[in-house]
C-alpha positions in Angstrom: 179.5 -3.4 169.9 179.2 -0.2 171.9 176.7 1.2 169.4 174.6 -1.9 169.5 174.5 -1.8 173.3 173.5 1.9 173.3 170.7 1.3 170.8 169.5 -1.7 172.8 169.5 0.4 176.0 167.7 3.1 174.2 165.1 0.6 173.0 164.5 -0.7 176.5 164.2 2.7 178.1 162.0 4.4 175.4 160.2 1.8 173.5 159.1 -0.9 176.0 155.9 -1.7 174.3 157.3 -2.1 170.8 156.6 -5.6 169.4 159.5 -7.0 167.4 160.9 -10.3 166.3 164.6 -10.7 166.1 166.1 -13.3 163.7 169.8 -13.4 163.6 171.0 -9.8 163.2 167.9 -8.5 161.4 164.8 -7.1 163.0 161.2 -7.3 161.7 159.1 -4.5 163.0 155.3 -4.6 163.4 155.2 -0.8 163.5 156.5 1.0 160.5 156.8 4.2 162.5 159.1 2.5 164.8 161.4 1.5 161.9 161.6 5.2 160.9 162.5 6.2 164.5 165.2 3.6 164.5 166.5 4.6 161.1 166.7 8.3 162.3 168.7 7.1 165.4 171.0 4.9 163.3 171.8 7.8 160.9 172.5 10.1 163.8 174.8 7.4 165.3 176.7 6.9 162.1 177.1 10.7 161.7 178.3 11.2 165.2 180.9 8.5 164.9 182.0 9.8 161.5 182.5 13.3 162.9 184.2 12.0 166.0 186.6 10.0 163.9 187.6 13.1 162.0 188.7 14.9 165.2 192.3 13.9 166.0 191.9 14.4 169.8 188.6 12.6 170.1 187.9 8.9 170.2 184.9 7.9 168.1 183.4 6.1 171.2 183.0 9.4 172.9 180.4 10.3 170.3 178.2 7.6 171.7 177.5 9.8 174.7 175.5 12.1 172.4 173.2 9.1 171.7 172.1 9.2 175.4 170.8 12.8 175.1 167.1 13.1 176.1 166.6 15.5 173.3 167.6 12.9 170.7 165.2 10.5 172.3 162.3 13.1 172.3 162.9 14.4 168.7 163.6 11.0 167.1 160.2 9.8 168.3 158.3 12.6 166.6 157.6 11.9 163.0 157.8 15.4 161.8 159.7 17.0 158.9 161.9 19.3 161.1 163.0 16.4 163.3 164.1 14.5 160.1 166.4 17.5 159.3 168.5 16.7 162.4 170.0 13.4 161.2 170.1 14.6 157.6 172.1 17.7 158.6 174.4 15.6 160.8 175.1 13.2 157.9 175.7 16.1 155.5 178.1 17.8 157.9 180.0 14.6 158.5 180.3 13.9 154.8 181.3 17.5 154.0 183.9 17.7 156.9 185.3 14.4 155.7 185.5 15.9 152.1 187.3 19.0 153.5 189.8 16.8 155.3 190.5 14.4 152.3 188.6 15.3 149.1 187.0 12.3 147.4 184.1 12.1 144.9 182.0 9.8 147.1 182.2 12.2 150.0 181.0 15.0 147.8 178.2 12.8 146.6 177.1 11.9 150.1 177.2 15.6 151.3 175.3 16.8 148.3 172.6 14.1 148.3 172.1 14.7 152.0 171.6 18.4 151.3 169.2 17.6 148.5 167.2 15.3 150.8 167.2 18.1 153.4 165.7 20.6 150.8 163.1 18.1 149.8 162.2 17.6 153.5 161.8 21.2 154.4 162.6 24.5 152.7 164.0 25.8 156.1 167.2 23.8 155.3 168.2 26.5 152.7 169.8 28.3 155.6 172.1 25.3 156.1 172.6 24.3 152.4 173.5 27.8 151.2 176.5 28.4 153.4 177.9 24.9 152.8 177.6 25.3 149.0 179.2 28.8 149.2 182.1 27.3 151.3 182.6 24.5 148.8 182.6 26.9 145.9 185.0 29.3 147.6 187.5 27.0 149.3 187.5 23.9 147.1 187.4 25.6 143.7 190.6 23.8 142.4 189.1 20.3 143.3 185.8 21.2 141.8 187.4 22.3 138.5 189.6 19.3 138.3 186.6 17.0 138.8 184.1 18.9 136.7 182.4 15.7 135.5 181.6 14.6 139.0 180.3 18.1 139.9 178.2 18.2 136.7 176.7 14.7 137.4 175.9 15.7 141.0 174.3 18.9 139.8 172.3 17.0 137.2 171.0 14.4 139.7 170.2 17.1 142.2 168.4 19.2 139.6 166.3 16.2 138.5 165.4 15.4 142.1 164.6 19.0 143.0 162.7 19.9 139.7 159.2 18.9 140.9 159.6 20.8 144.1 161.0 23.9 142.4 158.3 23.7 139.8 155.7 23.6 142.6 157.2 26.6 144.3 157.4 28.5 141.1 153.8 27.9 140.0 152.0 28.0 143.3 151.0 31.2 145.1 149.4 31.7 148.5 146.0 32.2 146.8 146.2 28.7 145.1 146.5 26.8 148.3 143.1 25.6 149.6 142.2 26.8 153.0 140.1 24.5 155.2 136.8 25.9 156.4 135.9 25.5 160.0 
């Protein structure tokens, strides 16, 4: 309930001119960009509450204060690849921290697919993905060995998703990219 109230407050303060129709609990948006902005905010909210629930001395409702940040409002309104990395990294961190606390296959899937999505969004995320993978390989080696099938299936899906991007990076040089003439 607190999350819904915060999202409604955010909508009233930031998006006064957005036309929407509410029917029951669902919302139909006239503006597809607005849907993306709300999806980014909802992913951030879920990630913040997930991370807050992992901390023993912190109540998950305290995480809702972060949703009032003006920086979250500013960057969630920009439809730009780097601003998409914010909720994706928060979701990946939340899933990985939850995996570190109590290992489960679905948490590993969520963390890895979040990181794959980050790499597909922007190559800059390699600075985030590399250390997380190194930590997983170093500190969770027994779990990864015991669940080799899960690890191989995650690697196969990640490889299939990343193959077109990796092939583009491998075959394209700076001279191949067209430069607009002014």
